[in-house]
C-alpha positions as CSV (number, residue, x, y, z in Angstrom):
1,M,0.0,0.0,0.0
2,T,1.3,3.4,-0.9
3,A,1.4,6.4,1.4
4,E,-1.2,8.0,-0.8
5,Q,-3.5,5.0,-0.5
6,A,-3.0,4.8,3.3
7,A,-3.9,8.5,3.6
8,F,-7.0,8.0,1.4
9,D,-8.0,5.0,3.6
10,L,-7.7,7.0,6.8
11,A,-9.7,9.9,5.2
12,L,-12.4,7.5,4.2
13,E,-12.5,5.9,7.7
14,A,-12.9,9.4,9.2
15,E,-15.6,10.3,6.7
16,V,-17.5,7.0,7.4
17,A,-17.1,7.6,11.2
18,S,-18.7,11.0,10.8
19,L,-21.5,9.5,8.7
20,I,-22.2,7.0,11.4
21,V,-22.2,9.6,14.2
22,S,-24.5,11.9,12.2
23,A,-26.9,9.2,11.0
24,L,-27.4,7.7,14.4
25,N,-27.1,10.9,16.5
26,L,-24.4,9.2,18.6
27,E,-23.1,11.0,21.7
28,V,-19.5,10.2,20.7
29,S,-17.3,12.1,18.3
30,A,-16.2,10.5,15.1
31,Q,-12.6,10.8,16.2
32,D,-13.3,8.7,19.3
33,I,-14.5,5.6,17.3
34,D,-11.8,3.0,17.3
35,P,-11.4,1.8,13.7
36,L,-10.7,-1.8,14.9
37,A,-13.5,-2.0,17.5
38,P,-16.6,-3.9,16.7
39,L,-19.5,-1.8,15.5
40,Y,-22.2,-4.3,16.5
41,G,-22.7,-5.2,20.1
42,E,-19.5,-4.7,22.1
43,G,-17.3,-1.8,21.0
44,L,-19.6,0.9,19.6
45,G,-22.6,-0.9,20.8
46,L,-24.8,-0.7,17.7
47,D,-27.8,-3.0,17.2
48,S,-29.3,-4.4,14.1
49,I,-31.5,-1.4,13.4
50,D,-28.5,0.9,13.7
51,I,-26.6,-1.3,11.2
52,L,-29.6,-1.1,8.8
53,E,-29.6,2.7,9.1
54,I,-25.9,2.8,8.4
55,A,-26.3,0.5,5.3
56,L,-29.0,3.0,4.0
57,V,-26.7,6.0,4.5
58,I,-23.8,4.2,2.9
59,S,-26.0,3.2,-0.1
60,K,-27.1,6.8,-0.7
61,K,-23.7,8.4,-0.2
62,Y,-21.5,5.9,-2.1
63,G,-23.9,4.2,-4.5
64,L,-23.4,0.7,-3.3
65,Q,-25.9,-1.8,-2.0
66,I,-25.5,-3.7,1.2
67,K,-28.3,-6.1,1.4
68,A,-29.8,-7.3,4.7
69,G,-29.3,-11.0,4.0
70,D,-25.7,-10.7,2.6
71,K,-23.5,-13.4,4.1
72,D,-20.6,-10.9,4.1
73,N,-22.4,-8.4,6.4
74,V,-20.8,-9.9,9.6
75,R,-17.3,-9.2,8.0
76,I,-18.3,-5.9,6.5
77,F,-19.7,-4.5,9.7
78,A,-17.1,-6.1,12.0
79,S,-15.4,-2.7,12.4
80,L,-15.1,0.8,11.0
81,R,-12.0,-0.2,9.1
82,N,-13.7,-3.2,7.5
83,L,-16.7,-1.0,6.5
84,A,-14.4,1.6,5.0
85,A,-12.4,-1.0,3.1
86,H,-15.6,-2.5,1.7
87,I,-16.8,1.0,0.6
88,S,-13.4,1.7,-1.0
89,Q,-13.5,-1.6,-3.0
90,H,-17.1,-1.3,-4.1
91,R,-18.1,2.3,-4.4
92,Q,-19.4,3.8,-7.6
93,P,-17.1,6.4,-9.2
C-alpha cells in the first residue's frame, strides 16, 4: 500500500465515522471511534436497526448496495476499518 493509499483509507475511515455519528445521532465524536473496535454489540454498541440505518446512508452516499441478507455483512460491519475497506472496494465512481 502506498502512502497516498494509506492517507486515502484514513480519510475514508474518518468520513464514514462522521456519517455513522451523524446518521445515528451518537453522543460520541467520530474521532473517538476505534477503527478496529466492533461496530455491532460490544465496541460501539450498535444494534441491528443501527446497522440497517448505516447501510442505507452508505448506499445513498457511495452508490453501493449492502443487502440485509448478505452473508458478508458480519465481516463488512465487523469494524469501521472493515466497512471503510468495503466501501473503498465497491463504491461507484
